[in-house]
C-alpha atoms as one frame of an Amber mdcrd trajectory, in Angstrom:
protein
 -48.027  19.135 -72.646 -48.270  15.632 -74.009 -44.514  15.508 -74.641 -43.736
  16.154 -70.982 -43.142  13.293 -68.696 -44.672  12.896 -65.300 -44.052  10.133
 -62.867 -46.278  10.002 -59.795 -44.493   8.594 -56.803 -46.441   8.138 -53.571
 -44.362   8.565 -50.448 -45.964   8.349 -47.022 -48.746  10.963 -46.917 -47.527
  13.147 -49.770 -46.456  12.737 -53.384 -43.956  13.858 -55.976 -43.773  14.275
 -59.712 -40.630  13.080 -61.448 -39.448  14.581 -64.736 -36.670  13.210 -66.942
 -34.973  15.889 -69.044 -33.188  14.637 -72.192 -31.358  16.202 -75.136 -29.890
  13.335 -77.145 -27.650  11.903 -74.414 -26.152   8.473 -75.073 -27.326   7.366
 -71.618 -30.958   8.536 -71.944 -32.375   5.014 -72.066 -30.111   3.885 -69.201
 -31.186   6.857 -67.105 -34.817   5.973 -67.772 -34.268   2.323 -66.871 -32.525
   3.216 -63.617 -35.406   5.504 -62.637 -38.008   2.844 -63.383 -36.030   0.296
 -61.358 -36.653   2.443 -58.268 -40.383   2.963 -58.886 -43.551   0.822 -58.969
 -44.003  -1.204 -62.160 -47.186   0.629 -63.161 -45.499   4.025 -63.270 -45.213
   5.689 -66.686 -42.237   7.828 -67.644 -42.023  10.171 -70.613 -39.194  12.481
 -71.627 -38.919  16.238 -71.836 -36.909  16.810 -75.000 -36.665  20.563 -75.429
 -33.853  22.861 -76.534 -32.293  25.192 -75.592 -31.875  24.433 -71.915 -33.864
  27.472 -70.792 -36.889  26.172 -72.696 -36.465  22.720 -71.159 -36.273  24.257
 -67.697 -39.505  26.164 -68.301 -41.160  22.926 -69.422 -39.985  21.142 -66.269
 -41.357  23.831 -63.982 -44.673  23.877 -65.819 -44.938  20.100 -65.609 -44.542
  20.311 -61.844 -47.107  23.058 -61.532 -49.665  21.217 -63.648 -49.282  18.014
 -61.639 -49.705  19.906 -58.376 -47.788  17.407 -56.250 -45.869  18.427 -53.163
 -42.505  17.879 -54.840 -41.118  17.906 -58.374 -38.007  15.802 -58.980 -35.921
  16.700 -62.049 -33.281  14.384 -63.468 -31.116  14.948 -66.527 -30.449  12.075
 -68.918 -26.672  12.335 -68.467 -27.149  11.077 -64.897 -27.186   7.450 -63.772
 -29.128   7.193 -60.525 -27.573   5.116 -57.772 -29.603   2.633 -55.782 -32.091
   4.359 -53.433 -31.583   7.823 -54.942 -35.263   8.732 -55.295 -36.093   7.591
 -51.768 -33.064   9.531 -50.524 -34.181  12.728 -52.248 -37.672  12.455 -50.788
 -36.393  11.750 -47.298 -33.940  14.679 -47.379 -36.566  17.053 -48.792 -38.950
  16.241 -45.945 -36.395  17.661 -43.504 -36.143  21.067 -45.219 -37.831  24.215
 -43.971 -40.853  25.479 -45.884 -38.813  28.367 -47.333 -36.384  26.152 -49.271
 -37.038  26.049 -53.014 -35.051  22.906 -53.801 -32.569  20.356 -52.542 -29.609
  18.744 -54.257 -27.127  16.079 -53.224 -23.832  15.085 -54.783 -22.745  13.211
 -57.889 -19.487  11.592 -58.934 -18.424  13.400 -62.078 -16.309  11.878 -64.843
 -14.906  15.102 -66.267 -13.766  16.626 -62.972 -13.101  13.350 -61.161 -14.641
  14.656 -57.943 -17.746  14.254 -55.831 -19.525  17.591 -56.145 -22.878  19.190
 -55.401 -24.874  18.630 -58.577 -27.314  16.184 -60.117 -30.988  15.451 -59.435
 -32.970  18.252 -57.838 -36.146  17.998 -55.795 -38.181  21.203 -55.929 -40.945
  22.441 -53.648 -43.713  22.648 -56.252 -45.582  25.593 -54.779 -42.493  27.797
 -55.379 -42.092  26.865 -59.047 -44.394  29.652 -60.240 -41.987  32.242 -58.877
 -38.973  30.394 -60.247 -40.549  30.115 -63.701 -40.543  33.890 -64.120 -36.889
  34.163 -63.074 -35.377  31.866 -65.741 -32.861  33.880 -67.816 -33.537  34.469
 -71.488 -31.882  31.987 -73.845 -28.144  32.528 -74.155 -27.877  35.119 -71.380
 -26.398  32.827 -68.717 -23.923  29.974 -68.908 -25.690  28.373 -65.894 -29.404
  29.182 -66.316 -30.730  26.982 -63.512 -28.061  28.229 -61.116 -28.923  31.833
 -61.958 -32.622  31.094 -61.420 -31.933  29.612 -58.006 -29.683  32.523 -57.058
 -32.580  34.863 -57.857 -34.888  32.726 -55.702 -32.398  32.920 -52.834 -32.467
  36.712 -53.024 -36.241  36.471 -52.580 -35.794  34.457 -49.381 -35.970  30.930
 -50.836 -32.558  29.278 -50.484 -31.471  25.901 -51.801 -30.260  23.106 -49.567
 -27.265  20.893 -50.327 -26.793  17.524 -48.641 -23.848  15.073 -48.632 -25.734
  12.083 -50.070 -24.405  10.821 -53.420 -27.332  10.197 -55.768 -25.815   9.595
 -59.225 -22.904   9.217 -61.604 -22.558  12.064 -64.097 -21.229  12.192 -67.687
 -20.077   8.583 -67.885 -20.590   6.788 -71.231 -21.543   9.952 -73.126 -20.977
  10.576 -76.838 -17.573  12.049 -77.674 -19.120  15.221 -79.076 -21.047  15.797
 -75.842 -17.896  15.278 -73.773 -16.029  17.741 -75.977 -18.806  20.319 -75.573
 -18.998  19.868 -71.809 -15.232  20.087 -71.348 -15.197  23.238 -73.495 -17.909
  24.796 -71.315 -16.277  23.545 -68.097 -13.146  25.518 -68.981 -15.264  28.661
 -68.477 -17.974  27.392 -66.134 -15.699  25.697 -63.572 -12.511  27.713 -64.047
 -11.279  26.883 -60.541 -11.152  23.172 -61.505  -9.340  23.539 -64.827  -5.899
  22.658 -63.463  -7.067  19.415 -61.869  -9.181  18.513 -64.928  -6.169  18.884
 -67.221  -4.075  16.705 -64.936  -6.857  14.112 -64.748  -6.991  13.957 -68.546
  -3.226  13.632 -68.795  -3.184  10.754 -66.315  -6.020   8.782 -67.965  -5.987
   9.463 -71.707  -3.784   6.471 -72.538  -6.453   4.108 -71.178  -9.667   5.909
 -72.153 -10.133   8.053 -75.299 -12.865  10.008 -73.486 -10.044  11.864 -71.752
  -8.361  12.743 -75.021 -11.593  14.325 -76.227 -12.065  16.140 -72.912  -8.487
  17.418 -73.026  -9.138  18.832 -76.482 -12.360  20.433 -75.250 -10.667  22.001
 -72.234  -7.855  23.404 -74.344 -10.227  24.828 -76.943 -12.387  26.318 -74.206
  -9.356  28.025 -72.695  -7.845  29.325 -75.924 -10.747  30.085 -78.275 -12.422
  33.468 -78.072 -15.876  32.101 -79.037 -18.803  32.964 -76.804 -19.694  29.912
 -74.746 -23.177  28.418 -74.378 -24.591  25.191 -72.979 -26.796  24.788 -76.081
 -25.570  21.543 -77.662 -26.838  22.598 -81.094 -24.156  25.290 -81.225 -21.395
  22.697 -80.827 -22.282  20.284 -83.624 -19.666  21.595 -86.058 -17.053  22.162
 -83.343 -17.483  18.630 -82.008 -17.267  16.991 -85.418 -14.172  19.007 -86.278
 -12.548  18.055 -82.970 -13.119  14.338 -83.577 -11.745  14.660 -87.096  -8.604
  16.359 -85.784  -8.190  13.602 -83.210  -8.786  10.821 -85.719 -11.732   9.465
 -83.747 -15.163   8.306 -84.896 -18.275   8.825 -82.784 -19.376   6.087 -80.373
 -22.151   3.666 -81.208 -25.389   3.931 -79.169 -25.270   2.305 -75.760 -26.777
  -1.170 -75.357 -29.074  -0.512 -72.411 -29.905  -4.133 -71.608 -26.295  -5.235
 -71.419 -25.233  -2.118 -69.537 -27.950  -2.523 -66.921 -26.854  -6.092 -66.181
 -23.403  -4.825 -65.208 -24.336  -1.505 -63.674 -23.356  -2.217 -60.072 -19.915
  -3.373 -61.198 -19.651  -0.296 -63.393 -20.335   1.974 -60.409 -17.738   0.161
 -58.298 -15.109   0.471 -61.030 -15.895   4.136 -61.712 -15.570   5.203 -58.095
 -12.769   2.981 -56.851  -9.775   4.869 -55.490 -11.897   8.032 -55.100 -12.509
   8.791 -51.460 -15.808  10.461 -50.608 -14.888  13.678 -48.776 -16.950  14.707
 -45.744 -19.542  17.407 -46.256 -21.960  19.204 -43.987 -25.484  20.197 -44.981
 -25.456  23.806 -46.161 -27.888  26.316 -47.650 -25.536  28.580 -49.605 -24.152
  27.563 -53.033 -20.367  27.505 -53.151 -19.176  30.603 -54.968 -17.136  30.019
 -58.144 -13.639  31.438 -58.357 -13.663  34.575 -60.564 -13.278  33.889 -64.266
 -10.033  35.863 -64.328  -8.368  32.719 -63.027  -8.625  31.261 -66.529  -5.656
  33.255 -67.773  -3.462  32.182 -64.879  -4.442  28.537 -65.425  -3.348  28.738
 -69.056  -0.057  30.294 -67.964   0.453  27.624 -65.296  -0.269  24.763 -67.680
   2.073  26.140 -70.332   4.821  26.776 -67.775   4.620  23.213 -66.457   4.793
  21.797 -69.946   1.632  19.708 -69.725   0.595  20.829 -73.183   3.974  20.188
 -74.730   4.722  23.752 -75.846   2.823  25.855 -78.328  -0.802  25.539 -79.352
   0.306  24.155 -82.712   2.477  21.414 -81.250  -0.229  20.536 -78.727  -2.766
  20.160 -81.536  -0.400  17.900 -83.450   0.103  15.790 -80.340  -3.639  15.411
 -79.855  -4.095  14.292 -83.458  -1.298  11.748 -83.169  -2.652  10.290 -79.932
  -6.173  10.210 -81.308  -5.157   8.150 -84.329  -3.266   5.766 -82.068  -6.247
   5.290 -79.766  -8.609   4.739 -82.702  -6.428   2.072 -84.337
């Protein structure tokens, strides 16, 4: 597996392998730089670049098994690690019981605007063989890794969730990726749709990311298309959405410049967002049933957030998009 990345990180008397999982994210090089900033200078880092996600997840698990370290840390390239994140993951993992399959902290998420349990995971490597055989087939689950971990829990290997915040998520992404993620979030995180729509409404005048996310949320709520996390299936949808909004895709991120201002960026991104208290727990929070989606659409229409009919809302999005792009 020459295309898989492994990063050996010695920690006290045991070690970990770190894998960076990428799929064309605008922040891939920033994510890599932030990882390397927390590791010894002689450490090598290579990317896993596999699609669809289920295939990438298989590659990650196999990379951990082949390395044979105590722990396997997996980080997606849409995450920006905060200072001390890797050390924090290792320290928290050392306090788990031997039955736990993995541990995850919290991230601050741009699309939802909340601190939530997500982000980098640290797996107990000797349980990855079991997990590998439980990964859903491609396209069968909207949350493949979640479904895998639920299956592991049923076998007596729960996950642990801790309150530490380890990363920012989905900041500085390409418009098309934000559209795709918002579209999927409308189905994947149905219980957050109302607050996501309100967040977009409150911020779209200052940041065109929110205009694109608003379009993605609306399309996710109203289109009958089957939803998938496979970014390849959203290429045409994303390009069409940007065209309707009058926006052109972002240029690649300048990693060197961005890294120089990263601490300020983190402070600006999280200001005015209070970190809610959270206890350590071993049971994933259950999503609200997907039937809520219909009531959310009704609520949004009733409150007038979308300005009336689907047609008038689409016209409004196009008008605002052209204004923001000018």
